[in-house]
C-alpha positions in Angstrom: 0.0 0.0 0.0 1.4 3.4 -1.1 0.1 6.8 -0.4 -0.5 10.1 -2.2 -1.3 13.7 -1.2 -4.6 15.3 -1.9 -2.5 18.1 -3.6 -0.4 15.8 -5.8 2.7 14.8 -3.9 3.3 11.1 -4.5 7.0 10.3 -4.1 8.5 8.3 -1.3 11.9 8.9 0.4 13.6 6.5 -2.0 11.9 7.9 -5.1 9.4 5.1 -5.2 5.8 5.3 -6.4 4.7 6.8 -3.1 5.5 7.0 0.6 4.8 4.1 2.9 2.6 4.0 5.9 5.5 4.5 8.3 6.9 7.4 6.3 3.6 9.3 6.5 3.0 8.2 10.1 6.0 10.2 11.2 5.6 13.0 8.7 2.1 14.4 9.3 1.2 16.8 6.5 2.6 16.1 3.0 5.4 18.4 1.7 2.9 20.2 -0.5 0.6 21.0 2.4 -1.9 18.3 1.4 -3.2 15.3 3.4 -2.3 11.7 2.7 -4.7 9.1 1.5 -4.2 5.5 0.1 -3.6 5.5 -3.7 -6.6 3.1 -3.8 -9.0 2.0 -1.2 -8.9 -1.7 -0.4 -12.1 -3.5 -1.2 -13.8 -5.9 1.3 -16.3 -8.4 0.0 -19.3 -10.2 1.7 -17.3 -13.3 2.5 -14.7 -11.3 4.3 -17.4 -9.4 6.2 -18.9 -12.7 7.3 -15.6 -13.9 8.6 -14.9 -10.7 10.5 -18.3 -10.5 12.2 -17.4 -12.4 15.4 -13.7 -11.3 15.8 -12.4 -9.6 18.9 -11.8 -5.9 18.5 -8.0 -6.4 18.2 -8.4 -9.1 15.6 -10.9 -7.0 13.6 -8.5 -4.1 13.8 -5.8 -6.3 12.3 -8.0 -7.4 9.4 -8.8 -3.8 8.6 -5.5 -2.1 9.2 -3.2 -4.7 7.5 -4.9 -3.5 4.3 -3.3 -0.1 4.9 -0.1 -1.1 6.6 2.4 -3.3 4.7 5.7 -2.0 6.0 5.2 -3.3 9.5 5.6 -7.1 9.7 2.2 -8.8 10.3 3.3 -10.4 13.6 4.5 -7.0 14.9 1.3 -5.3 13.9 -0.8 -8.0 15.5 1.2 -7.6 18.8 0.8 -3.8 18.7 -3.0 -4.2 18.3 -3.2 -6.9 21.0 -1.4 -4.6 23.5 -3.6 -1.6 22.5 -7.1 -3.0 22.4 -7.7 -4.6 25.8 -10.6 -4.5 28.2 -8.4 -3.0 30.9 -7.8 0.0 28.7 -11.2 0.4 27.1 -13.8 -0.7 29.7 -12.9 1.5 32.6 -15.2 4.5 32.1 -18.6 2.8 32.2 -20.1 -0.4 33.2 -21.9 -1.8 30.2 -24.1 -4.9 29.9 -21.3 -6.5 28.0 -18.5 -5.0 30.1 -15.8 -7.0 28.4 -16.7 -5.7 24.9 -14.7 -2.9 23.4 -17.0 -0.3 21.8 -20.3 -2.0 22.7 -23.6 -1.0 21.1 -26.4 0.2 23.3 -29.9 0.0 21.8 -32.2 2.8 22.7 -35.0 1.4 20.5 -34.5 -2.1 19.1 -35.3 -2.8 15.4 -38.8 -4.1 14.8 -39.3 -5.4 11.3 -43.0 -5.9 11.8 -43.5 -2.2 12.6 -41.0 -1.2 10.0 -38.7 0.4 12.6 -34.9 0.2 11.9 -33.9 0.9 15.5 -31.9 3.5 17.3 -28.6 2.9 19.1 -25.5 4.5 20.5 -22.0 3.1 19.8 -20.1 3.5 23.1 -16.6 4.8 22.2 -15.8 6.7 25.3 -14.7 4.1 27.8 -11.0 4.7 27.3 -8.4 6.5 29.5 -9.7 10.1 28.8 -13.4 9.3 28.5 -13.6 10.3 24.8 -13.8 8.5 21.5 -10.3 9.9 20.5 -8.8 7.2 22.7 -9.9 4.5 20.2 -7.3 5.7 17.8 -4.8 7.6 19.9 -3.8 4.7 22.1 -2.8 2.8 19.0 -1.0 5.9 17.6 1.2 5.9 20.8 2.1 2.3 20.2 2.9 2.9 16.5 5.0 6.0 17.2 7.1 4.2 19.8 7.5 1.1 17.6 8.6 3.1 14.5 10.9 5.4 16.4 12.6 2.6 18.2 13.1 0.6 15.0 14.6 3.7 13.3 16.6 5.0 16.3 14.9 8.4 16.0 13.0 10.9 18.2 10.0 13.1 17.3 8.4 16.3 18.6 4.7 16.0 18.1 2.8 19.2 17.5 -1.0 19.2 17.7 -4.0 21.4 18.3 -7.1 20.4 20.2 -10.6 21.8 20.7 -11.0 19.6 23.8 -10.5 15.8 23.5 -7.7 15.2 21.1 -5.2 16.9 23.4 -5.8 14.7 26.5 -6.1 11.6 24.4 -2.8 12.3 22.7 -1.0 13.2 26.0 -2.3 10.1 27.8 -1.2 7.9 24.9 2.2 9.5 24.6 3.2 10.2 28.2 6.4 8.5 29.1 6.8 7.1 25.5 10.5 6.7 24.5 11.7 9.3 22.0 8.4 11.3 22.0 7.8 14.9 23.1 4.3 16.4 22.8 3.5 20.1 22.2 -0.3 20.5 22.4 -2.0 23.8 21.5 -5.5 24.5 22.8 -7.7 27.6 22.8 -7.3 29.6 26.1 -10.3 29.2 28.4 -12.5 27.7 25.6 -12.6 24.1 26.8 -14.5 22.7 29.8 -12.8 22.8 33.2 -12.6 19.0 33.1 -11.0 19.0 29.7 -8.4 21.6 30.7 -7.6 19.7 33.9 -7.1 16.4 32.1 -4.4 18.0 30.0 -2.8 20.7 32.2 -2.5 18.5 35.3 -0.1 16.1 33.6 3.4 16.6 35.0 5.3 14.3 32.6 8.5 15.8 31.4 7.7 15.0 27.7 4.3 16.8 27.8 4.0 20.5 27.0 0.7 22.4 26.9 0.3 25.7 25.2 -2.9 27.7 25.5 -3.3 30.3 22.7 -5.5 33.3 23.0 -8.1 32.6 20.3 -10.2 29.8 19.0 -9.3 26.3 17.9 -8.9 27.4 14.3 -6.1 29.7 15.4 -4.3 26.9 17.0 -4.8 24.6 14.0 -3.5 27.3 11.7 -0.3 27.5 13.7 0.2 23.8 13.5 -0.2 23.9 9.7 2.1 26.9 9.4 4.8 25.2 11.5 4.4 21.9 9.5 4.7 23.8 6.2 8.0 25.4 7.3 10.0 22.4 6.0 13.4 23.6 7.3 12.0 24.0 10.9 10.0 20.7 10.6 13.1 18.8 9.6 15.4 20.5 12.2 13.1 19.7 15.1 11.6 16.5 13.7 8.0 17.7 13.9 5.2 15.1 13.6 1.4 15.3 14.1 -1.3 13.5 16.1 -4.3 15.5 14.9 -6.5 13.7 12.5 -4.4 15.2 9.7 -2.3 12.1 10.5 -3.6 9.3 8.4 -3.0 6.7 11.1 -5.6 8.4 13.3 -8.3 8.2 10.6 -7.3 4.6 9.6 -7.7 3.4 13.2 -11.1 5.0 13.5 -12.3 3.1 10.4 -12.3 -0.1 12.6 -15.2 0.9 14.9 -17.5 1.4 12.0 -17.1 -2.2 11.1 -17.6 -3.1 14.8 -20.7 -0.9 15.0 -22.1 -2.4 11.8 -21.7 -6.0 12.9 -23.4 -5.2 16.3 -26.3 -3.4 14.6 -26.9 -6.2 12.1 -26.5 -9.1 14.5 -28.1 -12.2 13.0 -27.5 -11.2 9.4 -25.4 -13.7 7.5 -24.5 -14.9 4.1 -25.6 -12.5 1.4 -27.9 -10.7 3.8 -26.0 -7.4 4.2 -28.6 -4.8 5.3 -27.5 -1.1 5.2 -26.9 0.8 8.5 -26.9 4.6 9.0 -24.4 6.3 11.3 -24.9 9.7 12.8 -21.6 11.4 13.7 -21.0 14.7 15.7 -18.5 16.4 13.5 -16.2 19.4 13.8 -13.0 18.6 12.1 -14.5 15.9 9.8 -12.0 13.3 10.9 -14.5 10.9 12.6 -17.0 10.9 9.8 -14.2 10.8 7.2 -13.3 7.4 8.7 -16.9 6.3 8.0 -16.6 7.6 4.4 -13.5 5.4 4.0 -15.2 2.3 5.5 -18.1 2.9 3.0 -15.6 3.2 0.2 -14.1 -0.1 1.3 -17.4 -1.8 0.9 -19.0 -1.7 4.3 -22.8 -1.4 3.7 -23.3 2.1 5.2 -26.6 3.4 3.8 -26.2 6.9 5.1 -23.6 9.0 6.9 -25.4 11.7 8.9 -23.1 14.6 9.8 -24.2 16.7 12.9 -22.8 20.1 13.7 -23.5 22.5 16.4 -24.0 26.3 15.9 -20.7 26.3 13.9 -22.4 24.8 10.9 -19.9 25.3 8.1 -20.0 21.6 7.2 -23.8 21.4 7.3 -23.9 24.4 5.0 -21.8 22.7 2.5 -23.9 19.5 2.4 -27.0 21.6 2.0 -25.7 24.1 -0.5 -22.4 23.1 -2.0 -20.7 26.1 -0.5 -17.7 25.7 1.8 -17.2 28.9 3.7 -14.9 28.7 6.7 -15.6 31.4 9.3 -13.2 33.8 10.9 -12.2 33.5 14.6 -14.7 36.3 15.4 -17.5 34.5 13.6 -16.9 31.1 15.4 -19.3 30.7 18.3 -18.3 29.3 21.7 -20.9 26.6 22.5 -21.8 24.0 25.1 -20.3 21.3 22.7 -16.9 23.0 22.6 -15.0 20.2 20.9 -17.0 21.1 17.7 -16.4 24.8 17.8 -14.4 24.6 14.6 -14.9 26.4 11.3 -12.0 25.1 9.3 -12.4 21.3 9.0 -9.0 20.1 8.1 -10.1 16.5 7.2 -12.7 17.8 4.8 -10.0 18.1 2.1 -9.8 14.3 2.1 -13.4 13.9 1.2 -13.4 16.7 -1.4 -10.4 14.9 -3.0 -12.7 11.9 -3.6 -15.7 14.0 -4.5 -13.7 15.7 -7.4 -12.5 12.4 -8.8 -9.2 12.5 -6.9 -7.9 15.3 -9.1 -5.2 17.1 -7.1 -5.2 20.1 -9.4 -8.9 20.8 -8.5 -8.1 20.4 -4.8 -5.2 22.8 -5.1 -7.4 25.4 -6.8 -10.2 25.1 -4.2 -7.8 25.2 -1.2 -5.9 28.2 -2.6 -9.2 30.1 -2.0 -9.7 28.6 1.5 -6.1 29.2 2.5 -6.4 32.8 1.4 -9.4 33.3 3.7 -12.1 32.7 1.1 -14.6 30.0 0.2 -15.5 27.8 -2.7 -18.8 27.0 -4.3 -19.5 23.6 -6.0 -23.2 24.3 -6.6 -23.9 24.0 -10.3 -20.8 21.9 -11.0 -20.6 18.3 -12.0 -18.8 17.6 -8.7 -21.9 18.4 -6.6 -24.0 16.1 -8.8 -21.8 13.3 -7.5 -22.5 14.1 -3.9 -25.6 11.8 -3.4 -23.6 8.8 -4.4 -21.5 9.2 -1.2 -24.5 8.8 1.1 -24.2 12.0 3.2 -26.9 13.8 5.0 -26.5 16.6 7.5 -28.1 18.8 10.1 -27.2 21.2 13.0 -28.0 21.5 16.7 -28.3 24.3 19.2 -27.8 24.7 22.9 -31.5 24.4 23.4 -31.6 21.3 21.3 -28.8 19.8 23.4 -30.6 20.4 26.6 -33.8 18.9 25.2 -32.1 15.9 23.9 -30.2 15.2 27.1 -33.4 15.5 29.1 -35.4 13.3 26.7 -32.7 10.6 26.6 -32.4 10.5 30.3 -36.2 10.4 30.8 -36.9 7.7 28.1 -33.8 5.5 28.4 -32.2 6.3 31.8 -29.0 7.3 29.9 -26.9 10.4 30.4 -25.2 11.6 27.3 -22.7 14.4 26.7 -23.4 17.5 24.8 -21.7 16.4 21.5 -23.4 13.0 21.5 -26.6 15.0 22.0 -25.9 16.9 18.8 -25.5 13.6 17.0 -28.6 12.1 18.5 -30.7 15.1 17.8 -29.7 15.2 14.1 -29.7 11.4 13.8 -33.3 11.1 15.1 -34.4 13.8 12.7 -33.0 12.0 9.7 -33.9 8.4 10.6 -35.6 6.3 8.1 -37.5 3.0 8.7 -35.2 1.2 6.2 -32.1 1.0 8.4 -30.9 1.2 12.0 -29.5 4.6 13.0 -26.3 4.2 15.1 -25.1 7.4 16.8 -21.4 7.6 17.6 -20.8 8.5 21.2 -18.2 11.3 21.5 -17.5 11.5 25.3 -18.8 10.7 28.7 -21.0 13.3 30.2 -18.6 13.8 33.1 -16.5 16.0 30.8 -19.2 18.6 30.5 -20.7 18.7 34.0 -22.0 22.3 33.8 -24.4 21.6 30.9 -25.5 18.3 32.4 -26.4 20.1 35.6 -28.3 22.7 33.6 -30.2 20.0 31.7 -30.9 17.6 34.5 -30.2 19.3 37.8 -27.6 16.7 38.8 -24.0 15.9 38.2 -23.0 12.9 36.1 -21.0 10.2 37.7 -17.3 10.2 37.3 -14.8 7.3 37.3 -13.0 7.3 40.7 -9.7 8.1 39.0 -11.1 11.4 37.6 -12.6 12.7 40.8 -11.2 16.1 41.9 -9.0 16.4 38.8 -9.7 20.1 38.6 -8.0 20.6 42.0 -4.7 19.2 40.8 -1.8 21.6 40.0 -1.8 22.6 36.4 1.1 23.3 34.1 0.4 25.3 30.9 2.1 28.2 28.9 -0.4 30.9 27.8 0.6 33.0 24.7 -0.8 34.9 21.8 -1.8 33.0 18.7 1.6 33.5 17.1 3.5 31.1 14.9 6.9 32.6 16.0 6.0 32.4 19.7 5.2 28.7 19.3 8.3 28.0 17.4 10.4 29.7 20.1 8.7 27.5 22.7 9.5 24.4 20.8 13.1 25.5 20.3 13.5 26.0 24.0 12.0 22.7 25.1 12.8 20.3 22.3 16.3 19.6 23.6 
């Protein structure tokens, strides 16, 4: 398996037909500023799906990821996955009916073929170390980084940006890892108190938190600017853990297969019914993984994208116009991890939508990078959109409160604010033809204030997270300046 950039770069370090998985794992952005994708998507047939249905999560991950990774020996990859996907790591946050299962499915309304009801479920992805779905991929990324760096005798300085959950998931995955230092940017005072405490309370010497005065988009722009300074990137061996890193997206593909199998339990042979997935989305990484699973052949009937008040992506799927907002136009909401107006992973989907033509992508993103927008309405590209199975909608603070209350009253289940966005939009776009699976984003403990506002009570926390806000915190606060961040890296990357 070789890789190419959405903007055209397709040469490996040895001048081959394209870089390998390990090369792009450690590299982050492509040299031309684009994002990496496989040159072709591997195709999975019905017989393979039937064989995979009852695999453990680690074995399922091996079947999926070995299609994308051919420069790590199969036995080594299997061992990495077996160390990553264990019940000890992924079943701590919540006691589920099937507590030994990783990413269990919780039915809110079971399918009823006699009534023509497809069912409604939540895929529990937030039982990992930081209580967010980002752990599903980030724990593997930590293993992959350490493996690759040890094999090559190298070190890396990881630079990332977070709107809330990526940062803590990355830091918990990388803390203490040999040859790895983490520099994580976050928007100053824009995350929940719990999210800030998870990150800033870590005292590991290889973890560095930087709070920038601005929004997430400002932090993400800095990461891209530093990554595009090729001399600086090479000198300080800068890598990425944001979902611009292909390994993150590839690892997230796995739980779509797991969710599909759980939602279609009892189906076998040629009986492959479609399933819809509703995905809270800010940076488009999570739902991009669903798009890739669908391109591989997983019978996903519909991918429902849910935004909050920052509805740039919903606007595109409704109108064909992609118009990122400025920092001043980006709203601070009660689902803060989605307070994003420049969805970096969206470029991967547009690359597929325009027929994988890097010249078109370069033209479109030249407008975006210059602070503008692009409009595909009236073009042949937008005519192709229905074939990719997307639908979209948005949610507001009032919607979140109502959804949290209704879910608790009807099903006895507390959900976080981002999952509420997904459930609100997913319910609105349900069809009788297929089950609707909502991807859980985080546990409600991470957003206590809104849960108290909605329900008048605090959500339960795992014992290890109680009182986390009272721990000493270590963070550097600075203006949203590329040069200031570079100077900080220079000082601490020794």
